[in-house]
PQR file with spaces between the fields and no chain letter, atoms N, CA, C, O and H, PARSE charges and radii, in Angstrom:
ATOM       1  N    MET     1    -125.907   95.824   -9.595 -0.4000 1.5000
ATOM       2  CA   MET     1    -125.437   97.067  -10.261 -0.0000 2.0000
ATOM       3  C    MET     1    -126.574   97.649  -11.105  0.5500 1.7000
ATOM       4  O    MET     1    -127.031   97.015  -12.056 -0.5500 1.4000
ATOM       5  N    ARG     2    -127.025   98.842  -10.759 -0.4000 1.5000
ATOM       6  CA   ARG     2    -128.098   99.491  -11.530 -0.0000 2.0000
ATOM       7  C    ARG     2    -127.507  100.626  -12.358  0.5500 1.7000
ATOM       8  O    ARG     2    -127.099  101.644  -11.798 -0.5500 1.4000
ATOM       9  H    ARG     2    -126.654   99.357   -9.986  0.4000 1.0000
ATOM      10  N    PRO     3    -127.455  100.472  -13.672 -0.5600 1.5000
ATOM      11  CA   PRO     3    -126.913  101.529  -14.535  0.2800 2.0000
ATOM      12  C    PRO     3    -127.791  102.776  -14.481  0.5500 1.7000
ATOM      13  O    PRO     3    -129.019  102.684  -14.486 -0.5500 1.4000
ATOM      14  N    SER     4    -127.154  103.930  -14.429 -0.4000 1.5000
ATOM      15  CA   SER     4    -127.931  105.174  -14.392 -0.0000 2.0000
ATOM      16  C    SER     4    -128.595  105.428  -15.736  0.5500 1.7000
ATOM      17  O    SER     4    -128.198  104.862  -16.755 -0.5500 1.4000
ATOM      18  H    SER     4    -126.156  104.004  -14.425  0.4000 1.0000
ATOM      19  N    VAL     5    -129.612  106.289  -15.728 -0.4000 1.5000
ATOM      20  CA   VAL     5    -130.338  106.582  -16.969 -0.0000 2.0000
ATOM      21  C    VAL     5    -129.393  107.200  -17.995  0.5500 1.7000
ATOM      22  O    VAL     5    -129.524  106.941  -19.191 -0.5500 1.4000
ATOM      23  H    VAL     5    -129.934  106.749  -14.900  0.4000 1.0000
ATOM      24  N    GLY     6    -128.451  108.008  -17.542 -0.4000 1.5000
ATOM      25  CA   GLY     6    -127.514  108.660  -18.463 -0.0000 2.0000
ATOM      26  C    GLY     6    -126.680  107.642  -19.217  0.5500 1.7000
ATOM      27  O    GLY     6    -126.422  107.804  -20.410 -0.5500 1.4000
ATOM      28  H    GLY     6    -128.345  108.219  -16.570  0.4000 1.0000
ATOM      29  N    THR     7    -126.256  106.584  -18.519 -0.4000 1.5000
ATOM      30  CA   THR     7    -125.431  105.578  -19.191 -0.0000 2.0000
ATOM      31  C    THR     7    -126.268  104.797  -20.200  0.5500 1.7000
ATOM      32  O    THR     7    -125.781  104.446  -21.274 -0.5500 1.4000
ATOM      33  H    THR     7    -126.465  106.453  -17.551  0.4000 1.0000
ATOM      34  N    ILE     8    -127.534  104.524  -19.853 -0.4000 1.5000
ATOM      35  CA   ILE     8    -128.404  103.773  -20.764 -0.0000 2.0000
ATOM      36  C    ILE     8    -128.624  104.565  -22.047  0.5500 1.7000
ATOM      37  O    ILE     8    -128.538  104.016  -23.146 -0.5500 1.4000
ATOM      38  H    ILE     8    -127.929  104.810  -18.980  0.4000 1.0000
ATOM      39  N    THR     9    -128.909  105.866  -21.901 -0.4000 1.5000
ATOM      40  CA   THR     9    -129.152  106.690  -23.087 -0.0000 2.0000
ATOM      41  C    THR     9    -127.885  106.809  -23.924  0.5500 1.7000
ATOM      42  O    THR     9    -127.946  106.801  -25.153 -0.5500 1.4000
ATOM      43  H    THR     9    -128.979  106.311  -21.009  0.4000 1.0000
ATOM      44  N    SER    10    -126.732  106.921  -23.256 -0.4000 1.5000
ATOM      45  CA   SER    10    -125.477  107.052  -23.998 -0.0000 2.0000
ATOM      46  C    SER    10    -125.172  105.759  -24.755  0.5500 1.7000
ATOM      47  O    SER    10    -124.715  105.790  -25.897 -0.5500 1.4000
ATOM      48  H    SER    10    -126.683  106.927  -22.258  0.4000 1.0000
ATOM      49  N    ILE    11    -125.431  104.619  -24.101 -0.4000 1.5000
ATOM      50  CA   ILE    11    -125.187  103.330  -24.764 -0.0000 2.0000
ATOM      51  C    ILE    11    -126.109  103.183  -25.964  0.5500 1.7000
ATOM      52  O    ILE    11    -125.687  102.717  -27.022 -0.5500 1.4000
ATOM      53  H    ILE    11    -125.802  104.593  -23.173  0.4000 1.0000
ATOM      54  N    GLN    12    -127.389  103.586  -25.800 -0.4000 1.5000
ATOM      55  CA   GLN    12    -128.336  103.479  -26.911 -0.0000 2.0000
ATOM      56  C    GLN    12    -127.876  104.349  -28.075  0.5500 1.7000
ATOM      57  O    GLN    12    -127.975  103.946  -29.234 -0.5500 1.4000
ATOM      58  H    GLN    12    -127.731  103.965  -24.940  0.4000 1.0000
ATOM      59  N    ARG    13    -127.373  105.543  -27.764 -0.4000 1.5000
ATOM      60  CA   ARG    13    -126.907  106.436  -28.837 -0.0000 2.0000
ATOM      61  C    ARG    13    -125.704  105.822  -29.546  0.5500 1.7000
ATOM      62  O    ARG    13    -125.524  106.017  -30.748 -0.5500 1.4000
ATOM      63  H    ARG    13    -127.293  105.871  -26.823  0.4000 1.0000
ATOM      64  N    LEU    14    -124.883  105.083  -28.806 -0.4000 1.5000
ATOM      65  CA   LEU    14    -123.705  104.464  -29.424 -0.0000 2.0000
ATOM      66  C    LEU    14    -124.103  103.230  -30.229  0.5500 1.7000
ATOM      67  O    LEU    14    -123.505  102.939  -31.265 -0.5500 1.4000
ATOM      68  H    LEU    14    -125.030  104.925  -27.830  0.4000 1.0000
ATOM      69  N    THR    15    -125.117  102.506  -29.750 -0.4000 1.5000
ATOM      70  CA   THR    15    -125.502  101.260  -30.421 -0.0000 2.0000
ATOM      71  C    THR    15    -126.382  101.526  -31.640  0.5500 1.7000
ATOM      72  O    THR    15    -126.391  100.718  -32.569 -0.5500 1.4000
ATOM      73  H    THR    15    -125.603  102.742  -28.908  0.4000 1.0000
ATOM      74  N    GLN    16    -127.114  102.625  -31.663 -0.4000 1.5000
ATOM      75  CA   GLN    16    -127.978  102.915  -32.806 -0.0000 2.0000
ATOM      76  C    GLN    16    -127.192  102.968  -34.115  0.5500 1.7000
ATOM      77  O    GLN    16    -127.585  102.280  -35.058 -0.5500 1.4000
ATOM      78  H    GLN    16    -127.106  103.281  -30.909  0.4000 1.0000
ATOM      79  N    PRO    17    -126.110  103.736  -34.235 -0.5600 1.5000
ATOM      80  CA   PRO    17    -125.328  103.769  -35.478  0.2800 2.0000
ATOM      81  C    PRO    17    -124.711  102.404  -35.784  0.5500 1.7000
ATOM      82  O    PRO    17    -124.567  102.037  -36.950 -0.5500 1.4000
ATOM      83  N    LEU    18    -124.348  101.654  -34.747 -0.4000 1.5000
ATOM      84  CA   LEU    18    -123.765  100.327  -34.977 -0.0000 2.0000
ATOM      85  C    LEU    18    -124.801   99.408  -35.605  0.5500 1.7000
ATOM      86  O    LEU    18    -124.483   98.634  -36.508 -0.5500 1.4000
ATOM      87  H    LEU    18    -124.465  101.953  -33.799  0.4000 1.0000
ATOM      88  N    ASN    19    -126.040   99.489  -35.129 -0.4000 1.5000
ATOM      89  CA   ASN    19    -127.106   98.647  -35.689 -0.0000 2.0000
ATOM      90  C    ASN    19    -127.333   99.002  -37.155  0.5500 1.7000
ATOM      91  O    ASN    19    -127.556   98.111  -37.974 -0.5500 1.4000
ATOM      92  H    ASN    19    -126.299  100.117  -34.395  0.4000 1.0000
ATOM      93  N    VAL    20    -127.280  100.267  -37.493 -0.4000 1.5000
ATOM      94  CA   VAL    20    -127.469  100.686  -38.884 -0.0000 2.0000
ATOM      95  C    VAL    20    -126.362  100.084  -39.753  0.5500 1.7000
ATOM      96  O    VAL    20    -126.619   99.621  -40.864 -0.5500 1.4000
ATOM      97  H    VAL    20    -127.099  100.991  -36.828  0.4000 1.0000
ATOM      98  N    VAL    21    -125.128  100.096  -39.237 -0.4000 1.5000
ATOM      99  CA   VAL    21    -124.001   99.545  -39.996 -0.0000 2.0000
ATOM     100  C    VAL    21    -124.190   98.035  -40.172  0.5500 1.7000
ATOM     101  O    VAL    21    -123.889   97.487  -41.232 -0.5500 1.4000
ATOM     102  H    VAL    21    -124.919  100.472  -38.334  0.4000 1.0000
ATOM     103  N    LEU    22    -124.695   97.363  -39.117 -0.4000 1.5000
ATOM     104  CA   LEU    22    -124.886   95.917  -39.199 -0.0000 2.0000
ATOM     105  C    LEU    22    -125.971   95.584  -40.215  0.5500 1.7000
ATOM     106  O    LEU    22    -125.889   94.564  -40.900 -0.5500 1.4000
ATOM     107  H    LEU    22    -124.940   97.808  -38.256  0.4000 1.0000
ATOM     108  N    VAL    23    -126.986   96.440  -40.317 -0.4000 1.5000
ATOM     109  CA   VAL    23    -128.064   96.183  -41.280 -0.0000 2.0000
ATOM     110  C    VAL    23    -127.509   96.234  -42.703  0.5500 1.7000
ATOM     111  O    VAL    23    -127.859   95.408  -43.545 -0.5500 1.4000
ATOM     112  H    VAL    23    -127.052   97.269  -39.761  0.4000 1.0000
ATOM     113  N    TYR    24    -126.634   97.219  -42.961 -0.4000 1.5000
ATOM     114  CA   TYR    24    -126.043   97.306  -44.294 -0.0000 2.0000
ATOM     115  C    TYR    24    -125.059   96.157  -44.486  0.5500 1.7000
ATOM     116  O    TYR    24    -124.446   96.041  -45.547 -0.5500 1.4000
ATOM     117  H    TYR    24    -126.350   97.890  -42.276  0.4000 1.0000
């Protein structure tokens, strides 16, 4: 299964705010 570039970018956008919350 090869994830499309769109899904990768969308996942990164979703995980970025989560990482910020985890840092705090």
